C-alpha positions in Angstrom: 224.8 201.0 87.7 224.1 204.6 88.7 223.7 203.6 92.4 227.0 201.7 92.4 228.9 204.4 90.5 227.6 207.2 92.8 228.4 205.0 95.9 231.9 204.4 94.7 232.4 208.1 93.8 231.2 209.2 97.3 233.3 206.7 99.2 236.4 206.9 97.2 236.3 210.6 96.5 239.7 211.2 98.3 241.4 208.0 97.0 244.0 209.2 94.5 243.8 205.9 92.6 240.1 206.3 91.9 238.9 208.5 89.0 235.9 210.3 90.4 235.5 212.4 87.2 235.2 209.2 85.1 232.5 207.9 87.5 230.5 211.1 87.3 230.8 211.1 83.5 229.5 207.5 83.4 226.6 208.5 85.8 225.7 211.4 83.5 225.7 209.2 80.4 223.6 206.6 82.1 221.1 209.2 83.3 220.8 210.7 79.9 220.1 207.3 78.4 217.4 206.6 81.0 215.8 210.0 80.5 215.5 209.2 76.7 214.0 205.8 77.4 211.5 207.2 79.9 210.5 210.0 77.5 209.8 207.4 74.8 207.7 205.4 77.2 205.7 208.4 78.4 205.3 209.9 74.9 204.4 206.8 72.9 201.4 206.9 70.5 199.2 204.9 72.7 199.6 207.3 75.7 199.0 210.3 73.5 195.7 208.9 72.2 194.2 209.7 75.6 196.0 213.0 76.3 195.2 216.2 74.4 198.3 217.3 72.5 198.0 220.8 73.8 197.9 219.7 77.4 201.0 217.5 76.9 203.0 220.2 75.1 202.0 222.9 77.6 202.9 220.8 80.6 206.3 220.0 79.1 206.9 223.7 78.3 205.8 224.8 81.8 208.3 222.4 83.4 211.1 223.5 81.1 210.4 227.3 81.4 209.9 227.2 85.1 213.5 225.8 85.5 215.0 228.9 83.7 212.4 231.5 84.8 211.0 231.9 81.3 207.6 233.5 80.8 205.3 231.0 78.9 202.5 232.2 76.7 200.0 229.8 75.1 198.0 231.1 72.2 196.0 228.0 71.3 192.2 227.6 70.8 190.3 226.0 73.7 188.9 223.2 71.6 191.2 220.3 70.6 191.8 220.1 66.9 189.6 217.2 65.5 191.7 216.9 62.4 194.8 215.2 64.0 195.1 211.5 63.9 196.8 209.7 66.8 199.9 209.3 64.6 199.9 213.0 63.7 199.4 214.0 67.3 202.3 211.9 68.4 204.7 213.4 65.8 203.5 216.9 66.5 204.0 216.6 70.2 207.6 215.3 69.7 208.4 218.1 67.2 207.1 220.8 69.5 208.9 219.3 72.6 212.1 219.4 70.7 211.6 223.0 69.6 210.8 224.0 73.2 213.8 222.1 74.5 216.1 223.9 72.0 214.6 227.3 72.9 215.0 226.8 76.6 218.5 225.4 76.3 220.1 227.7 73.8 218.1 230.9 73.1 218.6 232.7 76.4 215.0 233.9 76.0 212.8 235.5 78.7 209.5 234.7 76.9 208.5 231.5 75.0 205.2 231.4 73.1 203.3 228.4 71.8 200.6 229.0 69.2 198.3 226.9 67.1 196.0 227.7 64.2 193.6 225.3 62.5 192.7 226.3 58.9 190.7 224.6 56.2 193.6 222.8 54.6 196.4 223.0 57.2 197.3 223.1 60.8 200.1 225.5 61.9 202.0 225.2 65.1 204.6 227.7 66.3 207.2 227.9 69.0 208.5 231.5 69.3 211.1 232.9 71.6 212.6 236.4 72.2 216.1 235.1 72.6 219.4 235.7 71.0 218.5 234.0 67.7 221.2 232.6 65.4 222.6 232.6 62.0 221.0 229.6 60.2 223.6 229.1 57.5 226.5 229.0 59.9 224.7 227.0 62.7 225.7 223.5 63.3 222.6 221.4 63.8 222.5 218.2 65.8 220.0 215.5 65.7 217.2 217.7 67.1 216.4 219.7 64.0 217.0 216.7 61.7 214.5 214.6 63.7 212.0 217.5 63.6 212.4 217.7 59.8 212.1 214.0 59.4 209.0 213.8 61.6 207.4 216.7 59.7 208.2 214.9 56.4 206.3 211.8 57.6 203.3 214.0 58.1 203.8 215.6 54.6 204.5 218.8 56.4 207.3 221.2 56.7 209.4 223.0 59.3 210.4 226.6 58.8 212.9 228.6 60.9 212.8 232.3 61.1 215.6 233.8 63.1 218.4 236.4 63.2 221.1 237.1 65.7 219.5 239.2 68.5 216.0 238.8 67.1 214.7 235.6 68.6 213.5 232.5 66.8 210.2 231.2 65.4 209.9 227.5 64.5 206.8 226.8 62.4 205.4 223.4 61.7 202.7 223.2 59.0 200.9 220.0 58.2 198.1 219.4 55.7 194.7 218.4 56.9 
């Protein structure tokens, strides 16, 4: 579909009867759909059983930050937490990826920090940026935050957002052990 649409757009670019903008919009929609499908395949629970969550999240953050020249800092202990089940690891990775994606996309930050702390009764994960922040009550949230909150709830955890305009944002995921 993408190949055909791009071929048509390229070859009929100067044809006044052909709507190139519609073709490009269709290509964009198809690509976004394919990206979601690929992300789901690459991030399924089975795959994450063999990949340490920190490595998966850091790799994703590196790729995203590199694209926008954002300094990435990772404050995570060397040892993999032994308290996460494969299901928890899967949900945590998806939550953190969404938080990273939002920070890179919207925050206009120059630094993004990933941190993790394992305690006796809980695990705490943070994504912090030094961006423009936002006013939580007046913000319009899409599916990203809703999905993060829903995933946290399945883990009996919670998502907290600390932000203010001009002060950056910190998204904290806490899950019980």
